[in-house]
PDB file of N, CA, C and O in Angstrom:
ATOM      1  N   UNK A   1     -17.389  -3.524  63.937  1.00  0.00           N
ATOM      2  CA  UNK A   1     -16.537  -4.528  63.304  1.00  0.00           C
ATOM      3  C   UNK A   1     -17.287  -5.820  63.000  1.00  0.00           C
ATOM      4  O   UNK A   1     -17.148  -6.376  61.911  1.00  0.00           O
ATOM      5  N   UNK A   2     -18.081  -6.301  63.957  1.00  0.00           N
ATOM      6  CA  UNK A   2     -18.807  -7.552  63.740  1.00  0.00           C
ATOM      7  C   UNK A   2     -19.899  -7.372  62.687  1.00  0.00           C
ATOM      8  O   UNK A   2     -20.129  -8.258  61.864  1.00  0.00           O
ATOM      9  N   UNK A   3     -20.563  -6.231  62.719  1.00  0.00           N
ATOM     10  CA  UNK A   3     -21.615  -5.967  61.738  1.00  0.00           C
ATOM     11  C   UNK A   3     -21.019  -5.814  60.342  1.00  0.00           C
ATOM     12  O   UNK A   3     -21.609  -6.260  59.358  1.00  0.00           O
ATOM     13  N   UNK A   4     -19.853  -5.185  60.261  1.00  0.00           N
ATOM     14  CA  UNK A   4     -19.196  -5.021  58.964  1.00  0.00           C
ATOM     15  C   UNK A   4     -18.774  -6.373  58.412  1.00  0.00           C
ATOM     16  O   UNK A   4     -18.904  -6.626  57.215  1.00  0.00           O
ATOM     17  N   UNK A   5     -18.273  -7.235  59.273  1.00  0.00           N
ATOM     18  CA  UNK A   5     -17.853  -8.566  58.832  1.00  0.00           C
ATOM     19  C   UNK A   5     -19.052  -9.374  58.344  1.00  0.00           C
ATOM     20  O   UNK A   5     -18.950 -10.108  57.362  1.00  0.00           O
ATOM     21  N   UNK A   6     -20.175  -9.241  59.022  1.00  0.00           N
ATOM     22  CA  UNK A   6     -21.385  -9.940  58.591  1.00  0.00           C
ATOM     23  C   UNK A   6     -21.842  -9.425  57.230  1.00  0.00           C
ATOM     24  O   UNK A   6     -22.293 -10.200  56.387  1.00  0.00           O
ATOM     25  N   UNK A   7     -21.724  -8.126  57.021  1.00  0.00           N
ATOM     26  CA  UNK A   7     -22.102  -7.542  55.735  1.00  0.00           C
ATOM     27  C   UNK A   7     -21.185  -8.028  54.616  1.00  0.00           C
ATOM     28  O   UNK A   7     -21.644  -8.307  53.509  1.00  0.00           O
ATOM     29  N   UNK A   8     -19.890  -8.130  54.907  1.00  0.00           N
ATOM     30  CA  UNK A   8     -18.933  -8.627  53.916  1.00  0.00           C
ATOM     31  C   UNK A   8     -19.234 -10.077  53.572  1.00  0.00           C
ATOM     32  O   UNK A   8     -19.196 -10.459  52.402  1.00  0.00           O
ATOM     33  N   UNK A   9     -19.528 -10.875  54.566  1.00  0.00           N
ATOM     34  CA  UNK A   9     -19.859 -12.291  54.303  1.00  0.00           C
ATOM     35  C   UNK A   9     -21.127 -12.419  53.471  1.00  0.00           C
ATOM     36  O   UNK A   9     -21.205 -13.255  52.571  1.00  0.00           O
ATOM     37  N   UNK A  10     -22.118 -11.590  53.776  1.00  0.00           N
ATOM     38  CA  UNK A  10     -23.369 -11.638  53.026  1.00  0.00           C
ATOM     39  C   UNK A  10     -23.143 -11.204  51.575  1.00  0.00           C
ATOM     40  O   UNK A  10     -23.680 -11.820  50.656  1.00  0.00           O
ATOM     41  N   UNK A  11     -22.356 -10.153  51.366  1.00  0.00           N
ATOM     42  CA  UNK A  11     -22.055  -9.699  50.009  1.00  0.00           C
ATOM     43  C   UNK A  11     -21.270 -10.763  49.250  1.00  0.00           C
ATOM     44  O   UNK A  11     -21.532 -11.004  48.071  1.00  0.00           O
ATOM     45  N   UNK A  12     -20.314 -11.397  49.911  1.00  0.00           N
ATOM     46  CA  UNK A  12     -19.542 -12.458  49.264  1.00  0.00           C
ATOM     47  C   UNK A  12     -20.461 -13.597  48.834  1.00  0.00           C
ATOM     48  O   UNK A  12     -20.364 -14.091  47.711  1.00  0.00           O
ATOM     49  N   UNK A  13     -21.339 -14.004  49.720  1.00  0.00           N
ATOM     50  CA  UNK A  13     -22.248 -15.102  49.400  1.00  0.00           C
ATOM     51  C   UNK A  13     -23.192 -14.770  48.260  1.00  0.00           C
ATOM     52  O   UNK A  13     -23.526 -15.634  47.450  1.00  0.00           O
ATOM     53  N   UNK A  14     -23.623 -13.514  48.196  1.00  0.00           N
ATOM     54  CA  UNK A  14     -24.597 -13.123  47.180  1.00  0.00           C
ATOM     55  C   UNK A  14     -23.953 -12.808  45.834  1.00  0.00           C
ATOM     56  O   UNK A  14     -24.532 -13.108  44.790  1.00  0.00           O
ATOM     57  N   UNK A  15     -22.762 -12.208  45.841  1.00  0.00           N
ATOM     58  CA  UNK A  15     -22.206 -11.669  44.599  1.00  0.00           C
ATOM     59  C   UNK A  15     -20.999 -12.408  44.044  1.00  0.00           C
ATOM     60  O   UNK A  15     -20.773 -12.384  42.834  1.00  0.00           O
ATOM     61  N   UNK A  16     -20.229 -13.054  44.883  1.00  0.00           N
ATOM     62  CA  UNK A  16     -18.944 -13.568  44.416  1.00  0.00           C
ATOM     63  C   UNK A  16     -18.790 -15.082  44.514  1.00  0.00           C
ATOM     64  O   UNK A  16     -17.780 -15.620  44.061  1.00  0.00           O
ATOM     65  N   UNK A  17     -19.736 -15.763  45.078  1.00  0.00           N
ATOM     66  CA  UNK A  17     -19.555 -17.194  45.295  1.00  0.00           C
ATOM     67  C   UNK A  17     -19.700 -18.003  44.012  1.00  0.00           C
ATOM     68  O   UNK A  17     -18.904 -18.904  43.749  1.00  0.00           O
ATOM     69  N   UNK A  18     -20.717 -17.682  43.213  1.00  0.00           N
ATOM     70  CA  UNK A  18     -20.922 -18.413  41.956  1.00  0.00           C
ATOM     71  C   UNK A  18     -20.286 -17.658  40.808  1.00  0.00           C
ATOM     72  O   UNK A  18     -20.224 -16.428  40.822  1.00  0.00           O
ATOM     73  N   UNK A  19     -19.816 -18.387  39.822  1.00  0.00           N
ATOM     74  CA  UNK A  19     -19.138 -17.763  38.678  1.00  0.00           C
ATOM     75  C   UNK A  19     -20.063 -16.833  37.908  1.00  0.00           C
ATOM     76  O   UNK A  19     -19.644 -15.753  37.489  1.00  0.00           O
ATOM     77  N   UNK A  20     -21.313 -17.235  37.715  1.00  0.00           N
ATOM     78  CA  UNK A  20     -22.240 -16.395  36.954  1.00  0.00           C
ATOM     79  C   UNK A  20     -22.539 -15.098  37.696  1.00  0.00           C
ATOM     80  O   UNK A  20     -22.602 -14.033  37.081  1.00  0.00           O
ATOM     81  N   UNK A  21     -22.722 -15.177  38.995  1.00  0.00           N
ATOM     82  CA  UNK A  21     -22.974 -13.965  39.780  1.00  0.00           C
ATOM     83  C   UNK A  21     -21.733 -13.082  39.804  1.00  0.00           C
ATOM     84  O   UNK A  21     -21.845 -11.857  39.762  1.00  0.00           O
ATOM     85  N   UNK A  22     -20.559 -13.689  39.870  1.00  0.00           N
ATOM     86  CA  UNK A  22     -19.312 -12.921  39.850  1.00  0.00           C
ATOM     87  C   UNK A  22     -19.164 -12.187  38.519  1.00  0.00           C
ATOM     88  O   UNK A  22     -18.822 -11.005  38.494  1.00  0.00           O
ATOM     89  N   UNK A  23     -19.420 -12.882  37.421  1.00  0.00           N
ATOM     90  CA  UNK A  23     -19.304 -12.258  36.099  1.00  0.00           C
ATOM     91  C   UNK A  23     -20.302 -11.111  35.952  1.00  0.00           C
ATOM     92  O   UNK A  23     -19.958 -10.052  35.426  1.00  0.00           O
ATOM     93  N   UNK A  24     -21.525 -11.314  36.411  1.00  0.00           N
ATOM     94  CA  UNK A  24     -22.533 -10.261  36.351  1.00  0.00           C
ATOM     95  C   UNK A  24     -22.115  -9.061  37.195  1.00  0.00           C
ATOM     96  O   UNK A  24     -22.313  -7.917  36.785  1.00  0.00           O
ATOM     97  N   UNK A  25     -21.541  -9.311  38.368  1.00  0.00           N
ATOM     98  CA  UNK A  25     -21.066  -8.232  39.233  1.00  0.00           C
ATOM     99  C   UNK A  25     -19.962  -7.437  38.552  1.00  0.00           C
ATOM    100  O   UNK A  25     -19.953  -6.208  38.618  1.00  0.00           O
ATOM    101  N   UNK A  26     -19.033  -8.124  37.901  1.00  0.00           N
ATOM    102  CA  UNK A  26     -17.931  -7.446  37.212  1.00  0.00           C
ATOM    103  C   UNK A  26     -18.461  -6.601  36.055  1.00  0.00           C
ATOM    104  O   UNK A  26     -18.061  -5.447  35.900  1.00  0.00           O
ATOM    105  N   UNK A  27     -19.347  -7.158  35.249  1.00  0.00           N
ATOM    106  CA  UNK A  27     -19.888  -6.432  34.099  1.00  0.00           C
ATOM    107  C   UNK A  27     -20.701  -5.224  34.561  1.00  0.00           C
ATOM    108  O   UNK A  27     -20.543  -4.127  34.024  1.00  0.00           O
ATOM    109  N   UNK A  28     -21.559  -5.419  35.540  1.00  0.00           N
ATOM    110  CA  UNK A  28     -22.373  -4.319  36.046  1.00  0.00           C
ATOM    111  C   UNK A  28     -21.500  -3.234  36.669  1.00  0.00           C
ATOM    112  O   UNK A  28     -21.751  -2.046  36.471  1.00  0.00           O
ATOM    113  N   UNK A  29     -20.484  -3.635  37.417  1.00  0.00           N
ATOM    114  CA  UNK A  29     -19.564  -2.664  37.999  1.00  0.00           C
ATOM    115  C   UNK A  29     -18.824  -1.878  36.937  1.00  0.00           C
ATOM    116  O   UNK A  29     -18.628  -0.672  37.081  1.00  0.00           O
ATOM    117  N   UNK A  30     -18.410  -2.550  35.869  1.00  0.00           N
ATOM    118  CA  UNK A  30     -17.697  -1.869  34.784  1.00  0.00           C
ATOM    119  C   UNK A  30     -18.603  -0.867  34.073  1.00  0.00           C
ATOM    120  O   UNK A  30     -18.169   0.237  33.747  1.00  0.00           O
ATOM    121  N   UNK A  31     -19.848  -1.241  33.834  1.00  0.00           N
ATOM    122  CA  UNK A  31     -20.786  -0.339  33.166  1.00  0.00           C
ATOM    123  C   UNK A  31     -21.059   0.886  34.037  1.00  0.00           C
ATOM    124  O   UNK A  31     -21.051   2.013  33.542  1.00  0.00           O
ATOM    125  N   UNK A  32     -21.299   0.673  35.319  1.00  0.00           N
ATOM    126  CA  UNK A  32     -21.568   1.798  36.216  1.00  0.00           C
ATOM    127  C   UNK A  32     -20.350   2.698  36.355  1.00  0.00           C
ATOM    128  O   UNK A  32     -20.483   3.922  36.380  1.00  0.00           O
ATOM    129  N   UNK A  33     -19.160   2.104  36.446  1.00  0.00           N
ATOM    130  CA  UNK A  33     -17.935   2.902  36.538  1.00  0.00           C
ATOM    131  C   UNK A  33     -17.738   3.725  35.271  1.00  0.00           C
ATOM    132  O   UNK A  33     -17.379   4.901  35.341  1.00  0.00           O
ATOM    133  N   UNK A  34     -17.973   3.109  34.112  1.00  0.00           N
ATOM    134  CA  UNK A  34     -17.787   3.816  32.845  1.00  0.00           C
ATOM    135  C   UNK A  34     -18.730   5.006  32.747  1.00  0.00           C
ATOM    136  O   UNK A  34     -18.326   6.081  32.305  1.00  0.00           O
ATOM    137  N   UNK A  35     -19.977   4.825  33.152  1.00  0.00           N
ATOM    138  CA  UNK A  35     -20.946   5.932  33.093  1.00  0.00           C
ATOM    139  C   UNK A  35     -20.545   7.058  34.028  1.00  0.00           C
ATOM    140  O   UNK A  35     -20.589   8.229  33.650  1.00  0.00           O
ATOM    141  N   UNK A  36     -20.153   6.712  35.249  1.00  0.00           N
ATOM    142  CA  UNK A  36     -19.760   7.737  36.219  1.00  0.00           C
ATOM    143  C   UNK A  36     -18.499   8.462  35.758  1.00  0.00           C
ATOM    144  O   UNK A  36     -18.418   9.686  35.863  1.00  0.00           O
ATOM    145  N   UNK A  37     -17.523   7.728  35.253  1.00  0.00           N
ATOM    146  CA  UNK A  37     -16.278   8.333  34.782  1.00  0.00           C
ATOM    147  C   UNK A  37     -16.544   9.255  33.595  1.00  0.00           C
ATOM    148  O   UNK A  37     -15.993  10.353  33.524  1.00  0.00           O
ATOM    149  N   UNK A  38     -17.385   8.813  32.669  1.00  0.00           N
ATOM    150  CA  UNK A  38     -17.700   9.610  31.484  1.00  0.00           C
ATOM    151  C   UNK A  38     -18.408  10.906  31.863  1.00  0.00           C
ATOM    152  O   UNK A  38     -18.084  11.971  31.336  1.00  0.00           O
ATOM    153  N   UNK A  39     -19.367  10.818  32.772  1.00  0.00           N
ATOM    154  CA  UNK A  39     -20.071  12.027  33.199  1.00  0.00           C
ATOM    155  C   UNK A  39     -19.135  12.971  33.939  1.00  0.00           C
ATOM    156  O   UNK A  39     -19.214  14.186  33.760  1.00  0.00           O
ATOM    157  N   UNK A  40     -18.256  12.427  34.762  1.00  0.00           N
ATOM    158  CA  UNK A  40     -17.289  13.259  35.468  1.00  0.00           C
ATOM    159  C   UNK A  40     -16.322  13.940  34.520  1.00  0.00           C
ATOM    160  O   UNK A  40     -16.031  15.126  34.672  1.00  0.00           O
ATOM    161  N   UNK A  41     -15.820  13.197  33.541  1.00  0.00           N
ATOM    162  CA  UNK A  41     -14.896  13.772  32.562  1.00  0.00           C
ATOM    163  C   UNK A  41     -15.590  14.847  31.726  1.00  0.00           C
ATOM    164  O   UNK A  41     -14.993  15.882  31.432  1.00  0.00           O
ATOM    165  N   UNK A  42     -16.839  14.610  31.345  1.00  0.00           N
ATOM    166  CA  UNK A  42     -17.588  15.623  30.590  1.00  0.00           C
ATOM    167  C   UNK A  42     -17.800  16.884  31.418  1.00  0.00           C
ATOM    168  O   UNK A  42     -17.685  17.994  30.898  1.00  0.00           O
ATOM    169  N   UNK A  43     -18.107  16.721  32.701  1.00  0.00           N
ATOM    170  CA  UNK A  43     -18.314  17.884  33.567  1.00  0.00           C
ATOM    171  C   UNK A  43     -17.030  18.694  33.701  1.00  0.00           C
ATOM    172  O   UNK A  43     -17.066  19.924  33.657  1.00  0.00           O
ATOM    173  N   UNK A  44     -15.900  18.019  33.865  1.00  0.00           N
ATOM    174  CA  UNK A  44     -14.614  18.718  33.965  1.00  0.00           C
ATOM    175  C   UNK A  44     -14.303  19.426  32.652  1.00  0.00           C
ATOM    176  O   UNK A  44     -13.870  20.578  32.662  1.00  0.00           O
ATOM    177  N   UNK A  45     -14.516  18.756  31.528  1.00  0.00           N
ATOM    178  CA  UNK A  45     -14.260  19.352  30.216  1.00  0.00           C
ATOM    179  C   UNK A  45     -15.109  20.601  30.008  1.00  0.00           C
ATOM    180  O   UNK A  45     -14.606  21.635  29.569  1.00  0.00           O
ATOM    181  N   UNK A  46     -16.399  20.501  30.326  1.00  0.00           N
ATOM    182  CA  UNK A  46     -17.290  21.651  30.158  1.00  0.00           C
ATOM    183  C   UNK A  46     -16.867  22.803  31.065  1.00  0.00           C
ATOM    184  O   UNK A  46     -16.911  23.961  30.651  1.00  0.00           O
ATOM    185  N   UNK A  47     -16.461  22.503  32.283  1.00  0.00           N
ATOM    186  CA  UNK A  47     -16.027  23.547  33.217  1.00  0.00           C
ATOM    187  C   UNK A  47     -14.764  24.238  32.710  1.00  0.00           C
ATOM    188  O   UNK A  47     -14.656  25.463  32.777  1.00  0.00           O
ATOM    189  N   UNK A  48     -13.818  23.464  32.207  1.00  0.00           N
ATOM    190  CA  UNK A  48     -12.567  24.046  31.726  1.00  0.00           C
ATOM    191  C   UNK A  48     -12.749  24.847  30.440  1.00  0.00           C
ATOM    192  O   UNK A  48     -11.934  25.716  30.130  1.00  0.00           O
ATOM    193  N   UNK A  49     -13.805  24.562  29.698  1.00  0.00           N
ATOM    194  CA  UNK A  49     -14.022  25.226  28.410  1.00  0.00           C
ATOM    195  C   UNK A  49     -15.215  26.179  28.427  1.00  0.00           C
ATOM    196  O   UNK A  49     -15.813  26.441  27.383  1.00  0.00           O
ATOM    197  N   UNK A  50     -15.564  26.697  29.603  1.00  0.00           N
ATOM    198  CA  UNK A  50     -16.655  27.664  29.674  1.00  0.00           C
ATOM    199  C   UNK A  50     -16.281  28.904  28.877  1.00  0.00           C
ATOM    200  O   UNK A  50     -15.167  29.416  28.989  1.00  0.00           O
ATOM    201  N   UNK A  51     -17.225  29.381  28.071  1.00  0.00           N
ATOM    202  CA  UNK A  51     -16.989  30.579  27.285  1.00  0.00           C
ATOM    203  C   UNK A  51     -16.351  30.322  25.940  1.00  0.00           C
ATOM    204  O   UNK A  51     -16.212  31.249  25.143  1.00  0.00           O
ATOM    205  N   UNK A  52     -15.965  29.109  25.667  1.00  0.00           N
ATOM    206  CA  UNK A  52     -15.366  28.775  24.376  1.00  0.00           C
ATOM    207  C   UNK A  52     -16.501  28.453  23.411  1.00  0.00           C
ATOM    208  O   UNK A  52     -17.437  27.733  23.758  1.00  0.00           O
ATOM    209  N   UNK A  53     -16.409  28.990  22.201  1.00  0.00           N
ATOM    210  CA  UNK A  53     -17.462  28.786  21.209  1.00  0.00           C
ATOM    211  C   UNK A  53     -17.517  27.329  20.776  1.00  0.00           C
ATOM    212  O   UNK A  53     -16.488  26.691  20.551  1.00  0.00           O
ATOM    213  N   UNK A  54     -18.742  26.811  20.662  1.00  0.00           N
ATOM    214  CA  UNK A  54     -18.944  25.448  20.174  1.00  0.00           C
ATOM    215  C   UNK A  54     -19.430  25.497  18.735  1.00  0.00           C
ATOM    216  O   UNK A  54     -19.970  26.509  18.287  1.00  0.00           O
ATOM    217  N   UNK A  55     -19.238  24.416  18.022  1.00  0.00           N
ATOM    218  CA  UNK A  55     -19.745  24.319  16.661  1.00  0.00           C
ATOM    219  C   UNK A  55     -18.654  24.550  15.639  1.00  0.00           C
ATOM    220  O   UNK A  55     -17.502  24.814  15.985  1.00  0.00           O
ATOM    221  N   UNK A  56     -19.034  24.447  14.359  1.00  0.00           N
ATOM    222  CA  UNK A  56     -18.041  24.627  13.288  1.00  0.00           C
ATOM    223  C   UNK A  56     -17.616  26.090  13.184  1.00  0.00           C
ATOM    224  O   UNK A  56     -18.366  26.985  13.573  1.00  0.00           O
ATOM    225  N   UNK A  57     -16.428  26.331  12.667  1.00  0.00           N
ATOM    226  CA  UNK A  57     -15.978  27.722  12.498  1.00  0.00           C
ATOM    227  C   UNK A  57     -16.820  28.429  11.445  1.00  0.00           C
ATOM    228  O   UNK A  57     -17.338  27.785  10.533  1.00  0.00           O
ATOM    229  N   UNK A  58     -16.963  29.741  11.559  1.00  0.00           N
ATOM    230  CA  UNK A  58     -17.771  30.473  10.567  1.00  0.00           C
ATOM    231  C   UNK A  58     -17.115  30.443   9.190  1.00  0.00           C
ATOM    232  O   UNK A  58     -15.891  30.420   9.069  1.00  0.00           O
ATOM    233  N   UNK A  59     -17.944  30.445   8.166  1.00  0.00           N
ATOM    234  CA  UNK A  59     -17.439  30.393   6.779  1.00  0.00           C
ATOM    235  C   UNK A  59     -17.031  31.758   6.291  1.00  0.00           C
ATOM    236  O   UNK A  59     -16.585  31.899   5.153  1.00  0.00           O
TER     237      UNK A  59
END
């Protein structure tokens, strides 16, 4: 508990105390979340559509 509280205080001081650091943290978090979500959604889509033909329909 004490070590966790110290870690939270250190993270607050480093990432959330100044407005510029807070904004950078929010933007970086959003970019990382978007990449992870996109890769996860693509993996689920590919899994659900295994065996389905890709590409344009034959002429």
